[in-house]
C-alpha positions in Angstrom: -13.1 2.4 35.9 -14.1 3.1 40.6 -11.7 6.1 39.9 -13.1 7.8 37.0 -15.9 10.0 37.9 -20.1 10.3 36.6 -19.1 12.1 33.0 -15.1 12.0 32.9 -13.0 10.9 30.0 -10.5 9.1 30.8 -6.9 8.9 29.1 -8.2 5.6 26.5 -11.4 8.0 25.5 -9.5 11.2 25.0 -7.3 9.2 22.4 -10.3 7.2 20.7 -11.7 10.5 20.4 -8.9 12.0 18.1 -9.0 9.2 15.9 -12.1 9.4 15.3 -12.2 13.0 14.7 -9.6 12.2 12.4 -11.4 10.3 10.3 -10.5 6.5 11.5 -14.1 4.4 12.0 -12.3 1.1 12.1 -9.9 -0.5 14.3 -8.4 -4.0 14.0 -6.4 -6.3 16.7 -7.0 -9.7 18.7 -7.2 -8.1 21.9 -6.1 -9.1 25.4 -6.9 -8.2 29.0 -4.7 -5.0 28.5 -6.8 -3.1 25.9 -10.4 -4.1 26.5 -10.1 -0.4 28.1 -9.0 0.8 25.1 -11.4 -1.1 22.8 -14.2 -0.1 25.0 -13.3 3.6 24.2 -12.7 3.1 20.6 -16.5 1.4 20.4 -17.5 4.6 22.4 -15.7 7.0 20.1 -17.5 5.8 17.1 -14.7 3.1 15.9 -15.8 -0.2 14.9 -13.4 -2.7 16.7 -12.7 -5.7 14.3 -11.5 -8.9 14.9 -8.7 -10.6 13.3 -7.2 -13.8 13.5 -3.5 -12.3 13.7 -2.2 -9.3 14.9 0.4 -8.8 10.9 -3.1 -9.9 9.1 -4.8 -7.2 11.2 -2.4 -4.3 10.7 -3.2 -4.9 6.8 -7.0 -5.0 6.9 -6.4 -1.6 8.3 -4.0 -0.4 5.6 -6.8 -1.9 3.7 -9.3 0.9 4.9 -6.6 4.0 4.9 -6.1 3.6 1.0 -10.4 4.1 0.7 -10.9 6.8 3.2 -7.1 8.4 4.1 -7.7 8.4 7.2 -5.3 6.8 9.8 -5.5 2.8 10.0 -5.5 1.5 13.6 -4.3 -1.6 15.0 -4.5 -2.3 18.3 -2.5 -5.5 20.0 -2.0 -6.8 23.6 1.1 -6.6 25.3 3.9 -8.9 24.3 3.2 -11.4 21.9 0.5 -10.2 20.9 2.3 -6.5 20.1 5.5 -8.2 18.6 3.4 -10.6 16.2 2.3 -6.9 14.0 6.6 -5.6 14.1 6.3 -6.6 9.8 2.9 -5.3 9.3 4.0 -1.7 10.9 7.9 -1.9 9.2 6.0 -2.8 6.1 3.6 0.5 7.1 6.9 2.4 7.5 9.0 1.3 4.3 5.0 1.8 2.1 4.6 4.9 3.4 0.9 3.7 5.2 0.2 5.6 8.3 -1.1 3.6 11.0 -1.6 4.2 15.1 -0.1 1.1 16.3 -2.0 1.1 19.9 0.1 -1.9 22.3 -1.3 -3.0 26.2 1.6 -2.2 28.2 2.1 -3.7 31.6 2.1 -0.2 34.4 5.8 0.9 35.0 5.4 0.6 38.5 4.6 -3.0 37.8 7.5 -3.3 35.4 9.9 -3.4 38.4 8.7 -6.5 40.8 7.0 -8.6 37.7 8.7 -9.9 35.1 6.2 -12.3 32.8 5.5 -10.5 29.5 7.6 -7.2 30.2 9.7 -6.2 27.5 10.8 -2.9 26.5 7.9 -2.5 23.6 8.7 1.1 22.4 12.4 0.1 22.1 11.2 -2.4 19.8 9.0 -0.3 17.9 11.0 3.4 17.4 13.2 0.5 14.6 9.8 0.4 12.8 7.6 3.6 13.2 8.0 7.1 12.8 7.7 7.8 16.2 6.9 5.6 19.8 5.0 7.0 22.7 3.7 6.0 25.8 0.3 7.5 26.9 -0.3 9.3 29.9 -3.5 11.0 31.8 -1.6 14.7 31.8 -0.9 14.4 28.1 -3.2 12.0 26.4 -4.4 14.8 24.5 -1.2 15.8 23.0 -0.2 12.5 22.6 -2.9 11.9 20.5 -2.5 14.9 18.5 0.8 14.3 17.5 0.2 10.8 17.0 -1.7 11.9 14.1 0.3 14.8 13.0 3.5 12.7 12.8 2.0 9.5 10.9 0.0 11.7 8.4 2.7 14.5 8.0 5.6 14.6 5.2 5.9 11.3 4.0 3.3 9.1 6.3 4.1 6.1 8.3 3.3 4.4 11.4 3.4 5.5 14.9 3.3 3.5 18.0 1.2 4.5 21.8 2.1 1.9 24.6 -1.1 2.0 26.6 -0.5 1.2 30.2 -3.3 -0.8 32.2 -4.0 1.8 34.5 -3.4 4.6 32.4 -6.0 3.8 30.0 -8.7 3.9 33.0 -7.2 7.1 34.7 -9.0 10.2 33.9 -8.0 12.8 31.5 -6.0 15.4 33.2 -4.3 17.0 30.6 -4.7 20.8 29.2 -3.1 22.2 26.2 -3.1 24.1 23.1 -3.2 21.7 20.0 -2.1 22.1 16.2 -4.0 23.2 13.5 -3.4 21.7 9.9 -0.7 23.7 8.2 -1.1 24.5 4.3 0.5 22.4 1.7 4.9 23.5 1.7 5.4 24.7 -1.8 8.7 25.8 -2.6 10.4 29.4 -2.5 10.6 30.1 -6.4 13.9 31.6 -6.7 16.4 30.8 -9.0 16.9 26.7 -8.5 12.8 27.2 -9.0 12.7 29.5 -12.3 15.9 27.5 -13.7 13.6 24.8 -13.6 10.0 26.1 -15.2 12.5 27.7 -17.7 13.8 23.5 -18.5 10.3 22.6 -18.6 9.2 24.7 -21.4 11.9 24.3 -23.5 11.9 20.5 -23.3 11.9 18.7 -26.7 12.0 15.2 -25.0 10.2 15.8 -21.4 9.1 12.3 -19.4 7.4 12.0 -16.0 8.3 9.6 -13.1 5.6 9.7 -10.7 5.3 7.7 -7.5 3.7 7.3 -4.2 4.5 10.7 -2.8 1.8 12.0 -5.5 -0.8 9.1 -4.2 -0.5 10.7 -1.0 -1.0 14.4 -2.0 -3.4 13.4 -4.5 -1.8 14.6 -7.2 -3.2 12.8 -9.8 -5.0 15.3 -11.8 -2.0 18.0 -11.6 -0.1 15.0 -13.0 -2.2 14.7 -15.7 -2.4 18.4 -16.7 1.4 18.5 -16.6 1.5 15.5 -19.2 -0.7 16.8 -21.4 0.6 20.6 -21.5 4.6 19.1 -21.9 3.4 16.3 -24.4 5.1 13.9 -21.5 4.7 10.2 -21.2 4.6 9.5 -17.5 6.0 6.2 -16.2 4.6 5.4 -12.7 5.8 3.4 -9.7 3.3 0.2 -9.1 2.0 2.7 -5.8 1.2 5.2 -8.2 -0.8 2.9 -10.9 -3.5 5.3 -11.7 -2.3 8.6 -11.3 -2.8 8.8 -14.9 -5.3 6.6 -16.5 -3.6 3.4 -17.9 -5.6 4.0 -21.2 -4.1 7.5 -21.6 -2.3 7.8 -24.9 0.7 9.2 -22.6 0.4 6.5 -19.8 3.4 3.9 -19.8 1.9 2.0 -16.9 3.8 1.1 -13.8 7.4 -0.5 -13.4 9.4 -1.5 -10.8 9.6 -5.1 -10.8 10.0 -6.3 -14.5 13.1 -7.1 -16.2 10.8 -6.6 -19.6 9.6 -3.6 -18.9 12.6 -2.1 -18.2 14.4 -3.1 -21.3 11.6 -0.4 -22.6 11.1 1.9 -20.2 15.0 2.3 -19.3 16.6 3.7 -22.5 13.1 6.0 -23.0 14.1 7.4 -19.9 18.1 7.8 -20.6 16.7 9.6 -24.2 14.4 11.9 -22.3 16.4 15.7 -21.7 14.3 16.8 -18.8 13.3 14.1 -16.1 10.4 15.0 -13.8 9.9 13.5 -11.0 6.7 13.6 -9.2 6.2 12.3 -5.8 8.8 9.2 -7.1 9.7 7.4 -4.5 12.8 4.6 -5.0 12.3 2.4 -2.1 9.5 0.8 -4.4 12.8 0.2 -7.1 14.8 -2.3 -8.0 18.9 -2.0 -8.7 17.7 -1.4 -12.5 16.7 2.0 -11.5 19.6 3.0 -9.4 20.9 6.5 -11.5 18.5 5.8 -14.3 19.1 9.4 -14.9 21.8 12.0 -15.0 22.1 15.3 -13.9 25.3 15.6 -15.0 23.2 15.7 -19.0 19.8 15.2 -17.9 17.6 18.1 -16.1 16.6 16.6 -12.7 13.8 17.9 -11.5 13.0 16.1 -8.1 9.7 16.9 -6.3 9.8 14.7 -2.7 7.8 15.0 0.5 11.1 14.2 2.0 14.8 15.1 1.0 17.0 12.8 -0.6 19.1 10.9 1.6 18.1 7.9 -0.3 21.1 8.3 -3.0 19.6 6.3 -5.8 19.6 8.8 -7.7 20.5 12.6 -7.9 18.8 15.9 -9.3 19.9 19.0 -10.9 16.6 20.7 -8.8 15.5 19.0 -5.2 11.8 20.4 -4.1 10.9 19.8 -1.0 6.6 20.1 -0.6 3.1 19.4 -2.4 4.0 17.4 -5.5 0.4 18.7 -6.3 1.1 22.8 -5.9 4.5 22.3 -7.0 3.4 21.2 -9.7 0.8 24.0 -10.3 2.9 26.3 -10.0 5.8 24.9 -12.3 4.3 24.4 -15.1 5.2 27.0 -18.3 2.9 29.3 -19.4 3.4 27.5 -23.0 5.1 23.8 -23.7 4.9 20.9 -25.9 7.8 18.3 -25.6 8.1 16.8 -29.9 9.9 13.8 -28.9 11.4 12.5 -32.8 9.9 9.3 -34.2 6.7 9.2 -31.4 9.1 7.0 -29.4 6.8 7.2 -26.5 3.7 6.1 -28.5 6.2 2.8 -29.7 7.0 2.1 -26.3 3.7 2.0 -25.1 2.3 -0.4 -27.9 5.8 -2.4 -27.2 4.5 -2.8 -23.9 1.1 -3.9 -24.6 2.8 -6.3 -27.1 4.7 -7.9 -23.9 2.3 -8.3 -21.8 -0.5 -8.8 -24.0 -1.9 -12.4 -22.5 -0.3 -15.8 -24.9 -1.8 -18.1 -24.1 -5.6 -20.3 -23.9 -4.6 -20.9 -19.8 -1.9 -19.4 -17.5 -1.8 -17.0 -15.0 -1.8 -14.1 -17.8 -4.9 -15.5 -18.9 -6.1 -15.6 -15.3 -5.5 -12.0 -15.0 -6.7 -10.6 -18.0 -10.1 -12.6 -17.6 -10.6 -11.2 -14.5 -9.9 -7.6 -16.0 -12.9 -8.2 -18.4 -15.0 -9.9 -16.5 -15.2 -7.7 -13.3 -16.5 -3.7 -13.5 -14.2 -1.3 -14.0 -13.9 0.4 -11.1 -13.3 -3.3 -8.8 -10.1 -3.0 -6.3 -7.5 -5.5 -6.4 -5.1 -5.9 -4.1 -2.0 -8.2 -5.3 0.4 -10.6 -2.5 4.5 -10.7 -2.8 5.2 -13.7 -5.9 5.4 -14.1 -9.5 1.9 -13.1 -10.2 2.5 -9.8 -9.1 5.3 -8.5 -11.4 3.2 -10.2 -13.8 -0.6 -8.4 -12.7 1.3 -5.4 -11.6 1.7 -5.3 -15.6 -0.7 -6.4 -16.9 -3.8 -4.8 -14.6 -5.0 -1.5 -16.0 -5.8 0.9 -13.2 -8.1 4.2 -14.1 -7.8 5.2 -11.2 -5.1 5.8 -7.7 -5.4 2.9 -5.7 -7.2 0.8 -8.1 -4.4 -2.0 -6.8 -3.2 -2.6 -3.7 0.4 -4.1 -2.1 3.1 -4.6 -0.6 6.0 -3.3 -3.1 8.6 -2.0 -0.4 8.7 -4.3 2.3 7.4 -6.8 -0.3 5.5 -9.0 2.0 3.7 -12.2 1.4 0.0 -12.7 2.7 -0.6 -9.0 2.2 -3.4 -9.3 -0.3 -6.0 -11.0 2.0 -6.3 -8.6 4.6 -6.1 -5.8 2.2 -8.9 -7.1 0.6 -11.1 -7.4 3.0 -10.0 -4.0 5.2 -11.1 -2.5 1.4 -13.8 -4.2 1.4 -14.7 -3.2 4.5 -15.0 0.7 3.9 -16.5 -0.1 0.4 -19.0 -2.7 1.2 -21.2 -2.3 -2.6 -17.2 -2.2 -4.3 -16.0 -5.2 -6.0 -12.8 -6.1 -4.5 -10.9 -8.7 -6.2 -7.7 -10.3 -4.6 -5.4 -12.2 -6.1 -2.6 -14.2 -4.4 -0.3 -17.1 -4.8 -1.4 -20.3 -3.0 1.5 -20.4 -0.4 1.0 -16.5 0.4 -3.3 -17.3 0.6 -2.0 -20.8 2.6 -0.1 -17.8 5.3 -3.7 -16.6 6.3 -6.4 -18.6 5.0 -7.5 -18.4 8.7 -8.2 -14.5 7.5 -11.6 -14.9 5.0 -13.5 -16.3 8.0 -13.0 -12.7 8.5 -14.4 -12.1 5.7 -17.2 -14.5 6.2 -18.4 -12.8 9.9 -18.1 -9.5 9.0 -20.9 -10.1 5.4 -18.3 -9.5 2.8 -18.4 -10.5 -0.8 -14.7 -10.2 -1.5 -13.4 -12.4 -4.3 -9.9 -14.2 -3.7 -8.4 -15.7 -7.0 -5.7 -18.0 -6.0 -2.7 -18.6 -8.2 -2.5 -22.9 -7.4 1.3 -24.1 -9.0 2.5 -25.9 -5.8 5.4 -23.9 -5.6 6.9 -20.9 -4.6 7.6 -19.9 -8.7 9.3 -16.7 -8.4 11.9 -18.4 -6.1 12.1 -21.9 -8.3 12.2 -19.9 -11.5 15.8 -18.5 -9.9 16.8 -21.5 -8.6 16.8 -22.8 -12.4 17.8 -19.2 -13.7 20.8 -20.4 -11.1 21.0 -24.1 -12.3 20.8 -24.8 -8.7 18.8 -27.6 -7.8 15.2 -27.8 -6.6 14.8 -27.5 -2.7 12.8 -26.1 -0.5 10.3 -24.3 -3.1 7.4 -27.1 -3.6 4.7 -28.2 -1.6 1.2 -30.0 -1.7 -1.6 -28.9 -3.9 -4.5 -28.2 -1.4 -8.8 -28.2 -1.7 -9.1 -23.9 -1.7 -12.6 -24.6 -2.8 -13.3 -27.1 0.5 -11.4 -24.5 2.8 -13.6 -21.5 1.4 -17.1 -23.9 2.1 -15.4 -24.9 5.3 -15.0 -21.3 6.6 -18.6 -19.9 5.3 -18.1 -18.8 1.9 -18.4 -20.5 -1.7 -15.3 -22.2 -3.7 -14.5 -22.5 -6.8 -11.7 -24.6 -8.6 -11.4 -23.8 -12.0 -8.6 -24.8 -14.9 -10.3 -22.8 -18.4 -11.1 -19.1 -19.2 -14.6 -20.3 -19.7 -14.4 -22.1 -15.9 -12.9 -19.1 -14.7 -15.8 -16.4 -16.2 -18.1 -18.5 -15.1 -16.7 -18.5 -11.9 -16.3 -15.1 -11.7 -19.9 -14.3 -13.2 -21.2 -16.7 -9.8 -18.7 -14.8 -7.3 -20.0 -11.0 -8.8 -23.4 -12.3 -7.9 -22.8 -14.0 -4.4 -24.4 -13.0 -0.7 -20.8 -14.6 0.2 -17.1 -14.2 -0.3 -15.7 -16.5 -3.0 -12.4 -18.4 -3.3 -11.4 -19.0 -6.8 -8.9 -21.7 -7.0 -6.9 -20.9 -10.8 -5.1 -24.3 -11.3 -1.7 -23.8 -13.4 1.8 -24.6 -14.3 4.5 -23.7 -12.1 6.2 -22.4 -15.1 3.8 -21.0 -16.5 5.6 -17.4 -15.3 8.8 -18.5 -17.9 9.2 -15.6 -19.8 5.8 -13.9 -19.1 7.8 -10.9 -17.1 
């Protein structure tokens, strides 16, 4: 600090101010000596630094704030083991299309030539899991900060890494130059292909819309609802796109991606469509059943995406790269109305509701149904990876986008608790509920102490079956012996109380209902351990 003149900004200050201008108000992580200047700069710029218990969880907390504010999530980690702890969550952000600025402390370049402790090529590690990786410099701090925000948020969003050398963070910022301005939404040129696509929609008899995370990022929900109603087209969404069309809408068929039971209902309907409108549909969330789920050789497939198709999960008749909402506005015909024979979409909707209705007095389906019944309709939910997530993603009704948050591309265990904490930090007065299996909860149980330190009232529901239920089910399906999937039953309520919250064990709908009502009135977080049988997922999804 001595070499920075009074009133002169440090390179770290320039970075922090640009992040504040992008709407960032929280950063999450675990500091070491190498990032103390960076943390100081963030706080001075108006960005609160939140101490997490592990860098991986800190990244999911950062993602949680992004889903509620639209500003990039901020993750701060120290040199070496600190930043390497975050590789998983950064790759998760890349695959789940989450804009995240990942800032790591770094040993100065000159020092690294004559020093070995914790010295490694951090940028080389993170180039593989980010959209771009930079090393901050005092002369170009403003440009690097601007590029990082732009790259993280443009096209398909994703993480950007910035290595911050110790001396550079403290160095006086000296750079000058013109920064970029925001670009207008891109709409495909209205040439012959565009006109053919519009004509196909105008003449469609059995249109269907499949919407995905690109449409969520583009805030295209209103345009998708308008398109569905204008075309008479049912709407299927990926799990991350649930709520783009409110799921109580008669044309909403809910989410797809993991459930074989849902696929048996939805895929035949997709095959029957004469026009498939893929509105921001990114198949990174989907499983093998959705490879080539539609066929441009016999269907008109209109694919509107934020990035070119290099995945080859499917192909299209017309590929359009640009804003989903603006392209939909331009594509909609003056008059159109699909005439699906025998009211097939309504039959599919009824079949889905029947397939995923709660069928037991107690079990994971009863837990989910009771939570949706008791909690306010504007509640935010998070789901961990595991058997409960497949069932929850089919049963949980979303009335607005991002009402259900999860890791649906990389499918990371341990994400639900920190995602919920991040969302609750951004919206402290909103009801936020986290759904975890007991194994996933055990991975991050220490983070509920972060909820206590922050004074959050988050509700953490844990499905307690002492098993990796999804993997155990797959073992039985393959007639393999039970190995490596069972563990002990623990007193999660006592853990909650020991870390500053309230804890309850429940074994019936009535007990769960009472626990939820108490949680809604509580002044601290609540852990609700729902005890179920490990085989209670059989046949559910």
